[in-house]
C-alpha positions in Angstrom: 109.0 128.3 168.2 111.1 130.6 166.1 113.1 129.5 163.0 116.4 130.2 164.8 115.4 128.0 167.7 114.5 125.2 165.3 117.9 125.5 163.7 119.7 125.3 167.0 117.7 122.2 167.9 118.5 120.8 164.5 115.0 119.7 163.7 114.2 118.3 160.3 111.7 121.0 159.4 110.8 124.4 160.5 107.5 125.9 161.6 107.0 129.6 160.8 104.4 131.4 162.8 103.2 134.6 164.3 101.5 135.5 167.6 98.6 138.0 167.5 97.5 139.8 170.6 93.7 139.2 170.9 91.3 139.1 173.8 89.5 135.9 174.7 86.4 135.3 172.5 87.9 137.1 169.4 86.8 135.4 166.2 89.4 133.3 164.4 89.0 133.6 160.7 90.3 131.1 158.1 93.0 132.8 155.9 92.3 130.5 152.9 90.1 127.7 151.6 90.9 124.3 153.0 89.9 121.2 155.0 90.0 120.9 158.7 92.3 118.1 159.6 92.5 118.4 163.3 90.7 120.0 166.2 92.3 119.0 169.5 94.4 119.8 172.5 97.9 120.6 171.1 100.2 120.6 174.1 102.2 123.9 174.1 99.8 125.2 171.4 96.8 124.7 173.6 93.5 123.9 171.8 94.4 123.9 168.1 92.5 124.0 164.8 94.5 122.8 161.8 93.5 123.4 158.2 95.2 121.8 155.2 95.2 124.1 152.1 96.7 123.1 148.7 100.4 123.1 149.6 100.4 124.5 153.2 98.9 123.5 156.5 97.9 126.2 159.0 97.5 125.7 162.7 95.5 128.2 164.8 96.7 127.6 168.4 95.3 128.8 171.7 91.7 128.6 170.5 88.6 128.0 172.5 87.9 124.3 173.2 84.3 124.8 171.9 85.4 124.4 168.3 83.1 125.8 165.6 84.4 123.4 163.0 85.2 119.7 163.1 87.7 117.4 161.3 86.7 116.9 157.7 84.8 120.2 157.4 85.6 122.2 154.2 86.2 125.9 155.1 86.3 129.0 153.0 88.6 132.0 153.2 87.1 134.5 155.7 84.9 131.9 157.5 84.8 132.1 161.3 86.3 128.8 162.4 86.7 129.4 166.2 87.4 131.9 168.9 90.5 132.8 170.9 90.5 130.6 174.0 90.9 131.3 177.7 94.3 131.6 179.3 93.4 129.0 181.9 92.3 125.5 180.9 91.2 122.7 183.2 90.4 119.0 182.9 93.1 118.4 180.2 94.9 115.1 181.2 98.7 115.5 181.3 98.7 119.3 180.8 102.1 120.3 182.3 101.6 124.1 181.8 100.9 126.3 184.8 100.7 130.0 185.2 102.5 132.0 188.0 99.6 131.2 190.3 99.8 127.5 189.7 96.6 127.3 187.6 96.5 125.1 184.5 97.1 127.2 181.4 97.2 126.8 177.7 100.2 129.1 177.6 98.3 131.8 175.7 98.5 135.1 177.4 95.5 136.5 175.5 96.9 135.7 172.1 96.3 133.7 169.0 99.3 131.8 167.4 99.2 131.0 163.7 101.7 128.5 162.4 102.1 127.4 158.8 104.2 124.7 157.2 104.4 122.7 154.0 
């Protein structure tokens, strides 16, 4: 969600992020040292890996559900922490997202989303 959209919705905090076009299976690299605080289905973010650094938290969305790290792991800058996930995801209870063919999706159209917040 873009900052302007957050402002219109009058949310208490903003999330700044970028989308990076990347094919399924592309390595996801940690951008800094930190601790993995979450590896789970993230709704609109699809499967997500979250890393807490000193003052910021980074969420890598639309990742492959076969996480390469787990909660509590310490990671180093440059470490491979996952891979870009598939567009279509199945067997996720309550997943309301569907593609134009009606198949369950993680809303990624071959992209990686990176959000960061304090």
